[in-house]
N, C-alpha and C positions, 0 to 999 in steps of 0.2 A: 590600387586603383591606375594610377599615373603609368606603373610599369606595365601594369596587361593593355592598357590603351597604346603604351610604345610599343610592345610585342606583336599588338594586332596591326598595327601600319605598316610595321616595320614586312610582316607575313604579307600583307596584301601590294604592299609596294615590291615587295621580291616578286611575288608571283604576278603580278601585271608584267614587272621588266622582264618576267623571264619568258613572257608570252610575247614581249613586244619584239625582245631579239632573238628570239630562238624558233619561233614559228616560221613556218616554208610562207612566205608573202607572196610571191607569183603577181601575176600582173594582173592590175584588177581598175575597176573605176573611182577617178577622185574626183567629185566635184570642183568645180573651179572656185576658188575662194573670192575672187573680188569680180562681182559683177557690175561693180561702175568703174570698168576700165577704160581707158583712155588709149586711141589707135595708136599702132607702134611704139608702146612703153611698154619696156620690158619687167615684171614683177619677178624678183628673183627671191624666191621660198629657200633659203639657208638657215644653218646656225645659226643661233647670235655670237656678232663680233667678241672678239678678243682683245684684251688691254692690247695687248703687244702688235698686233695685224689683225686685221680685216675676218681673217677666220680661221680658225686652224684645221680646218678639213683643205685636206689638196684639190678634193672638185670643187669645193662650195668656192676656194680662192681662185683656182683655172679660169674661170664662168664670170668673176667678177672680173679680175685682169684683162681676161679679151674683152666685156662690155665698156670696161674704162678707155683702153687702150684702141678700138676702136671708135669711142666719141659715141656710143648708144644710147640711147636716152634710156635709162632704170630705176626703179624704185626696188630696194632693199624690203623683205617682209620676212623677219629674222622668225624660226621657228624650231622647240625644243625637241616636239616629241612627234609631229605631223611630219609625213612622207609623202613621198609621188606615189605612181601608179606601181612604181617597181619597189616600192619599200624602202628609198635610201633617201638622201638629198646631196646636190640640191635637184630642184625641178623651177621651170619657169611658166609664168601665163602669159601669152603672147596675144594679144586681138582675141581674148577670152577662149583661146587654146594651151589644153597643161600637155606640158612639154617636159620629158623626163631623161636624166641620164646626163651624164657632163658633156660625154661624148657627142650624142644627139645634138644637145643643145645648140651649142657650137657648130654643126654641122647646119641644121633650120638657122641659124642665126646671120651663118655668113651666106645662103641661099637668100635669107631676107630683104637681109641689109647692103648684099653686093658687099662685103668688106673683101679687101686685094685677096690673093691669093697668091699661091708661086706661080710661078707662069712655065716652070722647064720642069715639065711630068718625071724627070727623075730624080729633082729635088721634092717633087712632092712623096713621091716613094718612100722617099729616106726622113722626111717630115713623120708620113705615115708611122717606120718602122721605129721614132724616136718615140713618140705619141704614146703606141702601145706600152714599147717598154717601160716607158715611166710610169705611166696608171696600172701596170701588169706586173712589175717585177721589182722595180726601185722605191712604188710605194711601200708595198710588201716589204722589203728589207728595212725600211724606216720604220716601217710597224715594229718591228722587232726590236729594232733599237731605241727607238723613241720610248715603248710604250712597256716591252717584255724584257728586255736583257736587265733592266734595271732591278729587276723583282718586285718591284712598290706600284702603286696603284695614282702614284705621283702627278704625273702628266696628265692621267683625267681628273684627276683631284683638283687641281690648278686651272685645267679647261672649264671641267663644270662649275666651280667657284665663279671664277672670271663671265658663264653664261648665264650667273642668275639661276642656278638651280639651287632648291629647298636645302640648306645646312642640313637639316637631319638626315637628308636623302642621297649625299654624295657620295660618302660611301660605298653604299648601294649601287648607286649608277656609276661610279668609279669600276667599282667590281665586276658588274656586265659587262662595260665597254671592253677591259680589257679579256676579259674571257671572251670574248665575241672574238675581238682582234688577233688572241692566239688562234683560235677554231679556223681564220681567213688564211695567217700565215701559213699556220701548218698544212690547211688544206690544200693552199697554191702552192706553196715554195716546197713543203717537205720537211722532213726533221734533218738537221743539218748542227755540227757542232757551232757554235759563238765562231769558230774561227774559219768554218769553209762562210758561215754570213759574210764576217767582215772582208772575206777574201773577194766574194758577191757583190757587197757593196761597192768595194773600192774602185772593181772591173767596170760597175756602171758608172761611178764618179770619172772615170779615166776617159771610157766612150763619151760622156759631155763635154770634158774636156779637151779631147782632141777632135771634136766636131767643132768647137767653138773657136779653135785656133786663137788667130790673131782679130778676129771680127767681136764687130762690137753686139752682133745678137747670132745667132743660129745660121741665121740664112742671110746676113749683113746688115743694112744700117737702119732697117728696121723691123719693128717686133712683128713677130709671125703669130699666128694659133699655137703654134708647138711652142713656142718661146713663153705661152702662159700657161702653156700645161707643165714645164719643166719647174717653170717657177713656185708652181700652183705646189709641186712635190716639196723641189727641196727647199724654198722660204721655210715649211712649219717647220723643219729640224731646225734652219737654219738661225731665225729670229724666235723662235719660243725659248721663252728664259730656262725652261727644263733643262738638265742635263743630258748628254745623249754620246755615246760614241760618233753617232752619226754625224752630228754638229760639229765634233772636236776636230773627228777625220778631214770634213770641208773644211775649217779653218785653219788648219794646219798645214796640210798639203796640197790644198788646191784654192791660193789667191784667187788663180781668173777667174772661176767658176763663181767666188765669194763677190769678185769686182761684179761680173754681167748681173747677179741675183741683185748686187746695188743697184745697179743701171735699172731694171725694170721697177724694182722698187720706186726710186727715185721719178723716174719716167711717168711712171703710171698712177701712182699715186699721193707721192710728193708727201707732206706734213700728214694728212688723212691717213697715213697706213697705221701709226699707232693713234692710239685713242688719248687723247688730251683732258 
């Protein structure tokens, strides 16, 4: 009886997750979650925080870093299964409006709260290039090394456990998360050898190191929006306890990048970065 019930739950959970992860979401209407909102308070909907960092999602961490760095008042609303109108996390609600996609969120926050932007058009163009490389290339390379090259589901299992997912279903969740990551990496970057992926990652790390030079942050002494993007992505490799080539390479060959990430972590989050 128990075995039949367990198998039934397994099949239902697997079917639900397969539908959730692999059906085409597209844009859809999402009702406002918080109807009792306060003016100019940002309600940030993202994955539950990790023990070792505010979020293991680079895109969620990017947005929260931007909010904190610019002292924008916000409240975190953790979600495990809920998603935005684009089927992703994070999303925010601001003055009763649903705003999705980390790039769009930061653009809208910059406009609404009139945060500092780069004054020189060339700097803004360089920042835009870095931002897109980080989200659309480095992020996928880190997915390759954090979650796929190991041959196990350890990264997702550890992350889901910390997020409070039911223990019974963690292996199922982890399997589907890993499968989705594999599809995204190969669909966006292509099929390459491990050595080629390592070369790609090293070139990205080289670019960040050379752009940073001896500056405190990428464009001087103040944190800019693009610093939040780079931090959100690289921090999820550096500070997550799971072993990976991406983390080892960063720590062993890029001390200036590690120091840069530590500066952002300490200045923006301080002791709040890790959950005590």
